[in-house]
Each structure stands twice: as structure tokens, then as C-alpha cells.
PDB file of N, CA, C, O and CB in Angstrom:
ATOM      1  N   MET A   1     -90.679 160.513 236.445  1.00  0.00           N
ATOM      2  CA  MET A   1     -90.586 160.457 234.647  1.00  0.00           C
ATOM      3  C   MET A   1     -88.702 161.003 235.015  1.00  0.00           C
ATOM      4  O   MET A   1     -88.173 161.925 235.636  1.00  0.00           O
ATOM      5  CB  MET A   1     -92.112 162.125 233.336  1.00  0.00           C
ATOM      6  N   ASN A   2     -88.256 159.893 234.267  1.00  0.00           N
ATOM      7  CA  ASN A   2     -86.583 160.368 234.302  1.00  0.00           C
ATOM      8  C   ASN A   2     -86.144 160.923 233.043  1.00  0.00           C
ATOM      9  O   ASN A   2     -86.706 160.831 231.951  1.00  0.00           O
ATOM     10  CB  ASN A   2     -85.509 159.100 234.584  1.00  0.00           C
ATOM     11  N   ALA A   3     -84.874 161.617 233.390  1.00  0.00           N
ATOM     12  CA  ALA A   3     -84.430 162.053 231.941  1.00  0.00           C
ATOM     13  C   ALA A   3     -84.818 161.651 230.587  1.00  0.00           C
ATOM     14  O   ALA A   3     -85.024 162.353 229.597  1.00  0.00           O
ATOM     15  CB  ALA A   3     -83.285 161.839 231.855  1.00  0.00           C
ATOM     16  N   ALA A   4     -84.862 160.675 230.706  1.00  0.00           N
ATOM     17  CA  ALA A   4     -85.185 159.582 229.271  1.00  0.00           C
ATOM     18  C   ALA A   4     -86.600 160.100 228.635  1.00  0.00           C
ATOM     19  O   ALA A   4     -86.808 160.470 227.480  1.00  0.00           O
ATOM     20  CB  ALA A   4     -85.442 157.619 229.799  1.00  0.00           C
ATOM     21  N   GLY A   5     -87.265 160.040 229.437  1.00  0.00           N
ATOM     22  CA  GLY A   5     -89.201 160.142 229.507  1.00  0.00           C
ATOM     23  C   GLY A   5     -89.314 158.909 229.834  1.00  0.00           C
ATOM     24  O   GLY A   5     -90.545 158.937 229.809  1.00  0.00           O
ATOM     25  N   GLU A   6     -89.132 158.063 230.062  1.00  0.00           N
ATOM     26  CA  GLU A   6     -89.408 157.024 230.966  1.00  0.00           C
ATOM     27  C   GLU A   6     -90.260 157.394 232.428  1.00  0.00           C
ATOM     28  O   GLU A   6     -89.871 158.174 233.296  1.00  0.00           O
ATOM     29  CB  GLU A   6     -88.023 156.446 231.264  1.00  0.00           C
ATOM     30  N   THR A   7     -91.379 156.693 232.429  1.00  0.00           N
ATOM     31  CA  THR A   7     -92.151 156.723 233.829  1.00  0.00           C
ATOM     32  C   THR A   7     -92.269 155.724 234.639  1.00  0.00           C
ATOM     33  O   THR A   7     -92.809 154.682 234.268  1.00  0.00           O
ATOM     34  CB  THR A   7     -93.355 157.013 233.736  1.00  0.00           C
ATOM     35  N   LEU A   8     -91.924 155.840 235.510  1.00  0.00           N
ATOM     36  CA  LEU A   8     -92.612 154.741 236.691  1.00  0.00           C
ATOM     37  C   LEU A   8     -93.710 155.173 237.344  1.00  0.00           C
ATOM     38  O   LEU A   8     -93.952 156.237 237.915  1.00  0.00           O
ATOM     39  CB  LEU A   8     -91.693 154.377 237.886  1.00  0.00           C
ATOM     40  N   VAL A   9     -94.362 154.155 237.169  1.00  0.00           N
ATOM     41  CA  VAL A   9     -95.914 154.367 237.581  1.00  0.00           C
ATOM     42  C   VAL A   9     -96.115 153.421 238.873  1.00  0.00           C
ATOM     43  O   VAL A   9     -95.759 152.243 238.881  1.00  0.00           O
ATOM     44  CB  VAL A   9     -97.075 153.879 236.236  1.00  0.00           C
ATOM     45  N   VAL A  10     -96.875 154.228 240.226  1.00  0.00           N
ATOM     46  CA  VAL A  10     -96.664 153.696 241.247  1.00  0.00           C
ATOM     47  C   VAL A  10     -98.184 153.440 241.935  1.00  0.00           C
ATOM     48  O   VAL A  10     -98.664 154.399 242.540  1.00  0.00           O
ATOM     49  CB  VAL A  10     -95.661 154.521 241.957  1.00  0.00           C
ATOM     50  N   TRP A  11     -98.637 152.709 241.896  1.00  0.00           N
ATOM     51  CA  TRP A  11    -100.526 152.373 242.525  1.00  0.00           C
ATOM     52  C   TRP A  11    -100.108 151.702 243.626  1.00  0.00           C
ATOM     53  O   TRP A  11     -98.961 151.406 243.960  1.00  0.00           O
ATOM     54  CB  TRP A  11    -101.855 151.180 241.468  1.00  0.00           C
ATOM     55  N   ARG A  12    -101.948 151.324 244.571  1.00  0.00           N
ATOM     56  CA  ARG A  12    -101.995 150.603 245.987  1.00  0.00           C
ATOM     57  C   ARG A  12    -103.319 150.307 245.649  1.00  0.00           C
ATOM     58  O   ARG A  12    -103.920 151.316 245.282  1.00  0.00           O
ATOM     59  CB  ARG A  12    -101.692 151.455 247.524  1.00  0.00           C
ATOM     60  N   VAL A  13    -104.052 149.188 245.639  1.00  0.00           N
ATOM     61  CA  VAL A  13    -105.297 148.890 245.802  1.00  0.00           C
ATOM     62  C   VAL A  13    -105.626 148.813 247.209  1.00  0.00           C
ATOM     63  O   VAL A  13    -104.901 148.464 248.140  1.00  0.00           O
ATOM     64  CB  VAL A  13    -105.590 147.772 245.136  1.00  0.00           C
ATOM     65  N   TYR A  14    -106.733 149.161 247.219  1.00  0.00           N
ATOM     66  CA  TYR A  14    -106.879 149.715 248.758  1.00  0.00           C
ATOM     67  C   TYR A  14    -106.961 148.106 249.128  1.00  0.00           C
ATOM     68  O   TYR A  14    -107.332 147.222 248.356  1.00  0.00           O
ATOM     69  CB  TYR A  14    -108.480 150.942 249.270  1.00  0.00           C
ATOM     70  N   GLY A  15    -106.566 147.959 250.364  1.00  0.00           N
ATOM     71  CA  GLY A  15    -106.533 146.693 250.831  1.00  0.00           C
ATOM     72  C   GLY A  15    -105.634 145.929 251.011  1.00  0.00           C
ATOM     73  O   GLY A  15    -105.442 145.135 251.931  1.00  0.00           O
ATOM     74  N   ASP A  16    -104.812 146.254 249.746  1.00  0.00           N
ATOM     75  CA  ASP A  16    -103.811 145.411 249.478  1.00  0.00           C
ATOM     76  C   ASP A  16    -102.369 145.796 250.319  1.00  0.00           C
ATOM     77  O   ASP A  16    -101.926 146.918 250.075  1.00  0.00           O
ATOM     78  CB  ASP A  16    -103.669 145.440 247.939  1.00  0.00           C
ATOM     79  N   ALA A  17    -101.712 145.073 251.152  1.00  0.00           N
ATOM     80  CA  ALA A  17    -100.181 145.277 251.773  1.00  0.00           C
ATOM     81  C   ALA A  17     -98.950 146.085 250.923  1.00  0.00           C
ATOM     82  O   ALA A  17     -98.084 146.919 251.186  1.00  0.00           O
ATOM     83  CB  ALA A  17     -99.584 143.754 252.011  1.00  0.00           C
ATOM     84  N   ASN A  18     -99.275 145.546 250.094  1.00  0.00           N
ATOM     85  CA  ASN A  18     -97.997 145.980 248.907  1.00  0.00           C
ATOM     86  C   ASN A  18     -98.600 147.252 247.567  1.00  0.00           C
ATOM     87  O   ASN A  18     -99.609 147.072 246.885  1.00  0.00           O
ATOM     88  CB  ASN A  18     -97.488 144.124 247.857  1.00  0.00           C
ATOM     89  N   ALA A  19     -97.914 148.172 247.494  1.00  0.00           N
ATOM     90  CA  ALA A  19     -98.346 148.929 246.508  1.00  0.00           C
ATOM     91  C   ALA A  19     -97.312 148.231 245.214  1.00  0.00           C
ATOM     92  O   ALA A  19     -96.353 147.468 245.328  1.00  0.00           O
ATOM     93  CB  ALA A  19     -98.178 150.657 246.927  1.00  0.00           C
ATOM     94  N   SER A  20     -97.770 148.668 244.311  1.00  0.00           N
ATOM     95  CA  SER A  20     -97.131 148.244 242.794  1.00  0.00           C
ATOM     96  C   SER A  20     -96.723 149.278 241.852  1.00  0.00           C
ATOM     97  O   SER A  20     -96.924 150.476 242.055  1.00  0.00           O
ATOM     98  CB  SER A  20     -98.135 147.453 241.956  1.00  0.00           C
ATOM     99  N   ALA A  21     -96.240 148.879 240.985  1.00  0.00           N
ATOM    100  CA  ALA A  21     -95.204 149.567 240.035  1.00  0.00           C
ATOM    101  C   ALA A  21     -94.869 149.257 238.632  1.00  0.00           C
ATOM    102  O   ALA A  21     -95.123 148.057 238.529  1.00  0.00           O
ATOM    103  CB  ALA A  21     -94.062 149.462 240.576  1.00  0.00           C
ATOM    104  N   ARG A  22     -94.504 149.622 237.670  1.00  0.00           N
ATOM    105  CA  ARG A  22     -94.431 149.386 236.189  1.00  0.00           C
ATOM    106  C   ARG A  22     -93.557 150.726 235.521  1.00  0.00           C
ATOM    107  O   ARG A  22     -93.578 151.937 235.739  1.00  0.00           O
ATOM    108  CB  ARG A  22     -96.110 149.254 235.533  1.00  0.00           C
ATOM    109  N   TRP A  23     -92.964 150.041 234.809  1.00  0.00           N
ATOM    110  CA  TRP A  23     -92.546 151.129 233.757  1.00  0.00           C
ATOM    111  C   TRP A  23     -92.891 151.229 232.141  1.00  0.00           C
ATOM    112  O   TRP A  23     -92.933 150.375 231.256  1.00  0.00           O
ATOM    113  CB  TRP A  23     -91.159 151.088 233.790  1.00  0.00           C
ATOM    114  N   LEU A  24     -93.136 152.762 232.155  1.00  0.00           N
ATOM    115  CA  LEU A  24     -93.848 152.772 230.744  1.00  0.00           C
ATOM    116  C   LEU A  24     -92.473 153.943 230.087  1.00  0.00           C
ATOM    117  O   LEU A  24     -91.835 154.863 230.600  1.00  0.00           O
ATOM    118  CB  LEU A  24     -95.957 153.548 230.792  1.00  0.00           C
ATOM    119  N   ALA A  25     -92.487 153.382 228.903  1.00  0.00           N
ATOM    120  CA  ALA A  25     -91.180 153.812 227.990  1.00  0.00           C
ATOM    121  C   ALA A  25     -91.962 155.172 227.616  1.00  0.00           C
ATOM    122  O   ALA A  25     -93.082 155.577 227.926  1.00  0.00           O
ATOM    123  CB  ALA A  25     -90.644 152.620 226.442  1.00  0.00           C
ATOM    124  N   SER A  26     -90.716 155.826 226.663  1.00  0.00           N
ATOM    125  CA  SER A  26     -91.374 157.194 226.600  1.00  0.00           C
ATOM    126  C   SER A  26     -92.167 157.610 225.611  1.00  0.00           C
ATOM    127  O   SER A  26     -92.452 158.786 225.387  1.00  0.00           O
ATOM    128  CB  SER A  26     -90.546 158.095 226.627  1.00  0.00           C
ATOM    129  N   ASP A  27     -92.588 156.527 224.918  1.00  0.00           N
ATOM    130  CA  ASP A  27     -93.797 156.559 223.586  1.00  0.00           C
ATOM    131  C   ASP A  27     -94.749 155.945 224.463  1.00  0.00           C
ATOM    132  O   ASP A  27     -95.465 155.302 223.696  1.00  0.00           O
ATOM    133  CB  ASP A  27     -93.508 155.554 221.905  1.00  0.00           C
ATOM    134  N   GLY A  28     -95.331 155.706 226.087  1.00  0.00           N
ATOM    135  CA  GLY A  28     -96.248 155.586 226.804  1.00  0.00           C
ATOM    136  C   GLY A  28     -96.724 153.829 227.206  1.00  0.00           C
ATOM    137  O   GLY A  28     -97.494 153.217 227.947  1.00  0.00           O
ATOM    138  N   THR A  29     -95.627 153.562 226.104  1.00  0.00           N
ATOM    139  CA  THR A  29     -95.981 151.915 225.972  1.00  0.00           C
ATOM    140  C   THR A  29     -95.552 151.027 227.243  1.00  0.00           C
ATOM    141  O   THR A  29     -94.428 151.357 227.621  1.00  0.00           O
ATOM    142  CB  THR A  29     -95.125 151.231 224.614  1.00  0.00           C
ATOM    143  N   VAL A  30     -95.985 150.240 227.829  1.00  0.00           N
ATOM    144  CA  VAL A  30     -95.367 149.479 228.944  1.00  0.00           C
ATOM    145  C   VAL A  30     -94.583 148.665 228.057  1.00  0.00           C
ATOM    146  O   VAL A  30     -94.879 148.118 226.995  1.00  0.00           O
ATOM    147  CB  VAL A  30     -96.362 148.657 230.003  1.00  0.00           C
ATOM    148  N   SER A  31     -93.160 148.717 228.947  1.00  0.00           N
ATOM    149  CA  SER A  31     -91.797 148.262 229.143  1.00  0.00           C
ATOM    150  C   SER A  31     -91.349 147.278 230.230  1.00  0.00           C
ATOM    151  O   SER A  31     -90.231 146.763 230.220  1.00  0.00           O
ATOM    152  CB  SER A  31     -91.089 149.348 229.330  1.00  0.00           C
ATOM    153  N   THR A  32     -92.204 147.060 231.094  1.00  0.00           N
ATOM    154  CA  THR A  32     -91.751 146.188 232.911  1.00  0.00           C
ATOM    155  C   THR A  32     -93.356 145.585 232.714  1.00  0.00           C
ATOM    156  O   THR A  32     -94.380 146.070 232.234  1.00  0.00           O
ATOM    157  CB  THR A  32     -91.365 147.666 235.024  1.00  0.00           C
ATOM    158  N   PRO A  33     -93.021 144.297 233.332  1.00  0.00           N
ATOM    159  CA  PRO A  33     -94.777 143.956 234.298  1.00  0.00           C
ATOM    160  C   PRO A  33     -94.477 144.851 235.424  1.00  0.00           C
ATOM    161  O   PRO A  33     -93.463 145.517 235.632  1.00  0.00           O
ATOM    162  CB  PRO A  33     -95.208 141.959 235.094  1.00  0.00           C
ATOM    163  N   ALA A  34     -95.652 144.727 236.169  1.00  0.00           N
ATOM    164  CA  ALA A  34     -96.126 145.125 237.248  1.00  0.00           C
ATOM    165  C   ALA A  34     -95.058 144.128 238.461  1.00  0.00           C
ATOM    166  O   ALA A  34     -95.114 142.938 238.771  1.00  0.00           O
ATOM    167  CB  ALA A  34     -97.880 144.884 237.178  1.00  0.00           C
ATOM    168  N   PHE A  35     -94.161 145.216 238.902  1.00  0.00           N
ATOM    169  CA  PHE A  35     -93.912 144.140 240.434  1.00  0.00           C
ATOM    170  C   PHE A  35     -94.095 145.180 241.606  1.00  0.00           C
ATOM    171  O   PHE A  35     -94.148 146.406 241.506  1.00  0.00           O
ATOM    172  CB  PHE A  35     -92.009 143.300 240.634  1.00  0.00           C
ATOM    173  N   PRO A  36     -94.182 144.360 242.800  1.00  0.00           N
ATOM    174  CA  PRO A  36     -94.685 144.641 244.052  1.00  0.00           C
ATOM    175  C   PRO A  36     -93.439 145.710 244.981  1.00  0.00           C
ATOM    176  O   PRO A  36     -92.237 145.442 245.002  1.00  0.00           O
ATOM    177  CB  PRO A  36     -95.016 143.042 244.778  1.00  0.00           C
ATOM    178  N   ILE A  37     -93.876 146.552 245.474  1.00  0.00           N
ATOM    179  CA  ILE A  37     -92.975 147.396 246.254  1.00  0.00           C
ATOM    180  C   ILE A  37     -93.437 146.761 247.615  1.00  0.00           C
ATOM    181  O   ILE A  37     -94.396 147.336 248.131  1.00  0.00           O
ATOM    182  CB  ILE A  37     -93.172 149.142 246.066  1.00  0.00           C
ATOM    183  N   ALA A  38     -92.977 145.786 248.223  1.00  0.00           N
ATOM    184  CA  ALA A  38     -93.090 144.496 249.479  1.00  0.00           C
ATOM    185  C   ALA A  38     -93.213 146.078 250.487  1.00  0.00           C
ATOM    186  O   ALA A  38     -92.924 147.205 250.083  1.00  0.00           O
ATOM    187  CB  ALA A  38     -91.172 142.933 249.843  1.00  0.00           C
ATOM    188  N   GLY A  39     -93.702 145.716 251.799  1.00  0.00           N
ATOM    189  CA  GLY A  39     -93.827 146.689 252.783  1.00  0.00           C
ATOM    190  C   GLY A  39     -94.805 147.890 253.149  1.00  0.00           C
ATOM    191  O   GLY A  39     -94.815 148.558 254.183  1.00  0.00           O
ATOM    192  N   TRP A  40     -95.675 147.997 251.960  1.00  0.00           N
ATOM    193  CA  TRP A  40     -96.262 149.586 251.700  1.00  0.00           C
ATOM    194  C   TRP A  40     -97.472 149.205 252.558  1.00  0.00           C
ATOM    195  O   TRP A  40     -97.870 148.060 252.346  1.00  0.00           O
ATOM    196  CB  TRP A  40     -96.677 150.218 249.838  1.00  0.00           C
ATOM    197  N   SER A  41     -98.065 149.818 253.363  1.00  0.00           N
ATOM    198  CA  SER A  41     -99.529 150.108 253.688  1.00  0.00           C
ATOM    199  C   SER A  41    -100.390 150.560 253.944  1.00  0.00           C
ATOM    200  O   SER A  41    -101.523 150.079 253.976  1.00  0.00           O
ATOM    201  CB  SER A  41     -99.853 149.974 253.975  1.00  0.00           C
ATOM    202  N   SER A  42    -100.062 151.530 254.170  1.00  0.00           N
ATOM    203  CA  SER A  42    -100.748 152.746 254.250  1.00  0.00           C
ATOM    204  C   SER A  42    -101.342 153.739 253.281  1.00  0.00           C
ATOM    205  O   SER A  42    -102.532 154.054 253.278  1.00  0.00           O
ATOM    206  CB  SER A  42    -100.084 153.314 254.796  1.00  0.00           C
ATOM    207  N   SER A  43    -100.439 154.199 252.475  1.00  0.00           N
ATOM    208  CA  SER A  43    -100.352 154.752 250.864  1.00  0.00           C
ATOM    209  C   SER A  43     -99.909 154.676 250.128  1.00  0.00           C
ATOM    210  O   SER A  43     -98.946 153.926 250.286  1.00  0.00           O
ATOM    211  CB  SER A  43    -100.233 155.486 250.493  1.00  0.00           C
ATOM    212  N   VAL A  44    -100.038 155.271 248.615  1.00  0.00           N
ATOM    213  CA  VAL A  44     -98.751 154.822 247.801  1.00  0.00           C
ATOM    214  C   VAL A  44     -97.656 155.529 248.456  1.00  0.00           C
ATOM    215  O   VAL A  44     -97.839 156.392 249.314  1.00  0.00           O
ATOM    216  CB  VAL A  44     -98.776 155.195 246.169  1.00  0.00           C
ATOM    217  N   PRO A  45     -96.237 155.056 247.935  1.00  0.00           N
ATOM    218  CA  PRO A  45     -95.174 155.156 248.651  1.00  0.00           C
ATOM    219  C   PRO A  45     -94.754 156.939 247.526  1.00  0.00           C
ATOM    220  O   PRO A  45     -95.395 156.995 246.477  1.00  0.00           O
ATOM    221  CB  PRO A  45     -93.987 153.376 248.586  1.00  0.00           C
ATOM    222  N   SER A  46     -94.167 157.682 247.696  1.00  0.00           N
ATOM    223  CA  SER A  46     -93.478 159.147 247.377  1.00  0.00           C
ATOM    224  C   SER A  46     -92.515 158.807 246.228  1.00  0.00           C
ATOM    225  O   SER A  46     -91.869 157.767 246.356  1.00  0.00           O
ATOM    226  CB  SER A  46     -92.562 159.882 248.775  1.00  0.00           C
ATOM    227  N   THR A  47     -92.369 159.404 245.339  1.00  0.00           N
ATOM    228  CA  THR A  47     -91.278 158.920 244.144  1.00  0.00           C
ATOM    229  C   THR A  47     -90.475 160.359 243.877  1.00  0.00           C
ATOM    230  O   THR A  47     -91.166 161.378 243.861  1.00  0.00           O
ATOM    231  CB  THR A  47     -92.171 158.256 242.468  1.00  0.00           C
ATOM    232  N   ALA A  48     -89.281 160.453 243.702  1.00  0.00           N
ATOM    233  CA  ALA A  48     -88.894 161.212 243.282  1.00  0.00           C
ATOM    234  C   ALA A  48     -87.228 160.961 242.307  1.00  0.00           C
ATOM    235  O   ALA A  48     -86.245 160.304 242.649  1.00  0.00           O
ATOM    236  CB  ALA A  48     -89.083 161.967 244.362  1.00  0.00           C
ATOM    237  N   ALA A  49     -87.394 161.543 241.403  1.00  0.00           N
ATOM    238  CA  ALA A  49     -86.329 161.730 239.704  1.00  0.00           C
ATOM    239  C   ALA A  49     -84.808 161.871 240.648  1.00  0.00           C
ATOM    240  O   ALA A  49     -84.552 162.845 241.355  1.00  0.00           O
ATOM    241  CB  ALA A  49     -86.788 163.852 238.306  1.00  0.00           C
ATOM    242  N   LEU A  50     -83.912 160.680 240.471  1.00  0.00           N
ATOM    243  CA  LEU A  50     -82.529 160.788 240.698  1.00  0.00           C
ATOM    244  C   LEU A  50     -81.799 161.266 239.846  1.00  0.00           C
ATOM    245  O   LEU A  50     -82.465 161.484 238.834  1.00  0.00           O
ATOM    246  CB  LEU A  50     -82.021 159.808 240.949  1.00  0.00           C
ATOM    247  N   ALA A  51     -80.578 161.595 239.706  1.00  0.00           N
ATOM    248  CA  ALA A  51     -79.627 162.413 238.971  1.00  0.00           C
ATOM    249  C   ALA A  51     -79.070 161.317 238.332  1.00  0.00           C
ATOM    250  O   ALA A  51     -78.560 160.579 239.175  1.00  0.00           O
ATOM    251  CB  ALA A  51     -78.615 163.354 239.772  1.00  0.00           C
ATOM    252  N   GLY A  52     -78.905 160.746 236.813  1.00  0.00           N
ATOM    253  CA  GLY A  52     -78.027 159.473 236.182  1.00  0.00           C
ATOM    254  C   GLY A  52     -79.899 158.775 235.565  1.00  0.00           C
ATOM    255  O   GLY A  52     -79.830 157.783 234.839  1.00  0.00           O
ATOM    256  N   GLY A  53     -81.013 159.187 235.806  1.00  0.00           N
ATOM    257  CA  GLY A  53     -81.720 158.405 235.317  1.00  0.00           C
ATOM    258  C   GLY A  53     -82.600 157.784 236.284  1.00  0.00           C
ATOM    259  O   GLY A  53     -83.732 157.505 235.888  1.00  0.00           O
ATOM    260  N   ALA A  54     -82.294 157.525 237.444  1.00  0.00           N
ATOM    261  CA  ALA A  54     -82.920 156.575 238.674  1.00  0.00           C
ATOM    262  C   ALA A  54     -84.072 157.483 239.085  1.00  0.00           C
ATOM    263  O   ALA A  54     -84.404 158.653 238.893  1.00  0.00           O
ATOM    264  CB  ALA A  54     -81.775 156.219 240.119  1.00  0.00           C
ATOM    265  N   ILE A  55     -84.707 156.011 239.990  1.00  0.00           N
ATOM    266  CA  ILE A  55     -85.901 157.376 240.370  1.00  0.00           C
ATOM    267  C   ILE A  55     -86.279 156.351 242.171  1.00  0.00           C
ATOM    268  O   ILE A  55     -86.379 155.136 242.341  1.00  0.00           O
ATOM    269  CB  ILE A  55     -88.034 157.537 238.598  1.00  0.00           C
ATOM    270  N   ALA A  56     -86.384 157.418 243.121  1.00  0.00           N
ATOM    271  CA  ALA A  56     -85.830 156.845 244.225  1.00  0.00           C
ATOM    272  C   ALA A  56     -87.542 156.692 244.524  1.00  0.00           C
ATOM    273  O   ALA A  56     -88.381 157.460 244.052  1.00  0.00           O
ATOM    274  CB  ALA A  56     -84.589 157.802 245.312  1.00  0.00           C
ATOM    275  N   VAL A  57     -87.841 155.510 245.423  1.00  0.00           N
ATOM    276  CA  VAL A  57     -88.999 154.939 245.937  1.00  0.00           C
ATOM    277  C   VAL A  57     -88.987 155.350 247.681  1.00  0.00           C
ATOM    278  O   VAL A  57     -87.971 154.931 248.236  1.00  0.00           O
ATOM    279  CB  VAL A  57     -88.961 153.211 245.559  1.00  0.00           C
ATOM    280  N   ALA A  58     -89.730 155.922 248.382  1.00  0.00           N
ATOM    281  CA  ALA A  58     -89.639 156.247 249.853  1.00  0.00           C
ATOM    282  C   ALA A  58     -90.190 155.200 250.389  1.00  0.00           C
ATOM    283  O   ALA A  58     -91.109 154.584 249.850  1.00  0.00           O
ATOM    284  CB  ALA A  58     -90.288 157.498 250.349  1.00  0.00           C
ATOM    285  N   ALA A  59     -89.509 154.803 251.875  1.00  0.00           N
ATOM    286  CA  ALA A  59     -89.695 153.551 252.181  1.00  0.00           C
ATOM    287  C   ALA A  59     -90.674 154.531 253.581  1.00  0.00           C
ATOM    288  O   ALA A  59     -90.710 155.731 253.850  1.00  0.00           O
ATOM    289  CB  ALA A  59     -88.074 152.334 252.419  1.00  0.00           C
ATOM    290  N   GLU A  60     -91.477 153.095 254.311  1.00  0.00           N
ATOM    291  CA  GLU A  60     -92.489 153.684 254.701  1.00  0.00           C
ATOM    292  C   GLU A  60     -92.051 153.951 256.350  1.00  0.00           C
ATOM    293  O   GLU A  60     -91.377 153.114 256.951  1.00  0.00           O
ATOM    294  CB  GLU A  60     -93.805 152.803 254.339  1.00  0.00           C
ATOM    295  N   PRO A  61     -92.410 154.922 256.846  1.00  0.00           N
ATOM    296  CA  PRO A  61     -91.620 155.441 258.388  1.00  0.00           C
ATOM    297  C   PRO A  61     -92.364 154.393 259.246  1.00  0.00           C
ATOM    298  O   PRO A  61     -93.395 153.773 258.984  1.00  0.00           O
ATOM    299  CB  PRO A  61     -91.971 157.368 259.058  1.00  0.00           C
ATOM    300  N   PRO A  62     -91.660 154.361 260.221  1.00  0.00           N
ATOM    301  CA  PRO A  62     -92.327 153.645 261.120  1.00  0.00           C
ATOM    302  C   PRO A  62     -93.633 154.309 262.094  1.00  0.00           C
ATOM    303  O   PRO A  62     -93.692 155.477 262.479  1.00  0.00           O
ATOM    304  CB  PRO A  62     -91.246 153.184 261.907  1.00  0.00           C
ATOM    305  N   SER A  63     -94.491 153.385 262.325  1.00  0.00           N
ATOM    306  CA  SER A  63     -95.689 153.738 262.792  1.00  0.00           C
ATOM    307  C   SER A  63     -95.311 154.781 264.164  1.00  0.00           C
ATOM    308  O   SER A  63     -94.558 154.843 265.136  1.00  0.00           O
ATOM    309  CB  SER A  63     -96.572 152.314 263.121  1.00  0.00           C
ATOM    310  N   GLY A  64     -96.611 155.662 263.353  1.00  0.00           N
ATOM    311  CA  GLY A  64     -96.310 156.762 264.269  1.00  0.00           C
ATOM    312  C   GLY A  64     -95.633 157.889 264.210  1.00  0.00           C
ATOM    313  O   GLY A  64     -95.839 158.883 264.907  1.00  0.00           O
ATOM    314  N   VAL A  65     -94.623 157.725 263.185  1.00  0.00           N
ATOM    315  CA  VAL A  65     -93.531 158.565 262.842  1.00  0.00           C
ATOM    316  C   VAL A  65     -93.925 159.405 261.434  1.00  0.00           C
ATOM    317  O   VAL A  65     -93.883 158.948 260.291  1.00  0.00           O
ATOM    318  CB  VAL A  65     -92.175 157.614 262.682  1.00  0.00           C
ATOM    319  N   SER A  66     -94.376 160.954 261.901  1.00  0.00           N
ATOM    320  CA  SER A  66     -94.652 161.972 260.427  1.00  0.00           C
ATOM    321  C   SER A  66     -93.657 161.562 259.397  1.00  0.00           C
ATOM    322  O   SER A  66     -92.533 161.086 259.562  1.00  0.00           O
ATOM    323  CB  SER A  66     -94.383 163.794 260.670  1.00  0.00           C
ATOM    324  N   THR A  67     -94.340 161.860 258.231  1.00  0.00           N
ATOM    325  CA  THR A  67     -93.543 161.849 256.924  1.00  0.00           C
ATOM    326  C   THR A  67     -93.400 163.167 256.591  1.00  0.00           C
ATOM    327  O   THR A  67     -92.532 163.231 255.721  1.00  0.00           O
ATOM    328  CB  THR A  67     -94.175 161.085 255.749  1.00  0.00           C
ATOM    329  N   CYS A  68     -93.889 164.399 256.898  1.00  0.00           N
ATOM    330  CA  CYS A  68     -93.716 165.377 256.988  1.00  0.00           C
ATOM    331  C   CYS A  68     -92.208 165.889 257.720  1.00  0.00           C
ATOM    332  O   CYS A  68     -92.034 165.784 258.934  1.00  0.00           O
ATOM    333  CB  CYS A  68     -94.822 165.649 257.451  1.00  0.00           C
ATOM    334  N   ALA A  69     -91.318 166.370 256.926  1.00  0.00           N
ATOM    335  CA  ALA A  69     -90.176 167.104 257.946  1.00  0.00           C
ATOM    336  C   ALA A  69     -90.287 168.792 257.540  1.00  0.00           C
ATOM    337  O   ALA A  69     -90.218 169.435 256.492  1.00  0.00           O
ATOM    338  CB  ALA A  69     -88.291 166.403 257.575  1.00  0.00           C
ATOM    339  N   GLY A  70     -90.466 169.066 258.783  1.00  0.00           N
ATOM    340  CA  GLY A  70     -90.505 170.482 259.022  1.00  0.00           C
ATOM    341  C   GLY A  70     -89.168 171.788 258.429  1.00  0.00           C
ATOM    342  O   GLY A  70     -87.956 171.618 258.560  1.00  0.00           O
ATOM    343  N   ALA A  71     -89.690 172.768 257.924  1.00  0.00           N
ATOM    344  CA  ALA A  71     -88.475 173.695 257.393  1.00  0.00           C
ATOM    345  C   ALA A  71     -87.623 173.899 258.514  1.00  0.00           C
ATOM    346  O   ALA A  71     -87.849 173.588 259.683  1.00  0.00           O
ATOM    347  CB  ALA A  71     -88.915 175.168 256.801  1.00  0.00           C
ATOM    348  N   ALA A  72     -86.728 174.394 258.085  1.00  0.00           N
ATOM    349  CA  ALA A  72     -86.094 175.033 259.033  1.00  0.00           C
ATOM    350  C   ALA A  72     -85.594 176.479 258.820  1.00  0.00           C
ATOM    351  O   ALA A  72     -84.998 177.066 259.723  1.00  0.00           O
ATOM    352  CB  ALA A  72     -85.125 174.259 259.339  1.00  0.00           C
TER     353      ALA A  72
END
């Protein structure tokens, strides 16, 4: 969810190579058609809110690379 209350919903159907996403307005109505997030094959990608109202969508790491970063 961004600062304006808009929400990016991200999902992946089992067996599909791509995840999908769509924006919902702050009142819960659909504000964009669904769009693919290409190249994702193992799970739903992680997202994070950014300053200015944008949202980051994580890229899938190369095969065999852990997605968890250890704390220092």
C-alpha cells in the first residue's frame, strides 16, 4: 500500500511462469487491469513501499542463491 492508500495486489497461479499484479484504489475498486510480472517462476515476489508513493517489486535471484540476507 502506498501513502495515498492505493494497494498493489500481487499473485501467482501455481504452474504459471509469471506473477501478476493490479492496482486497487484507496476505496478498494480496481484501478488497473491485471498485468504480468515476467520472469518469476518460484513464488510470489516480495514488495516494499518506497518514498513518493511507488512500490518496489523484487526480482527473482539466480538459481541456487538464497533470498534471505543475514543480519550483520
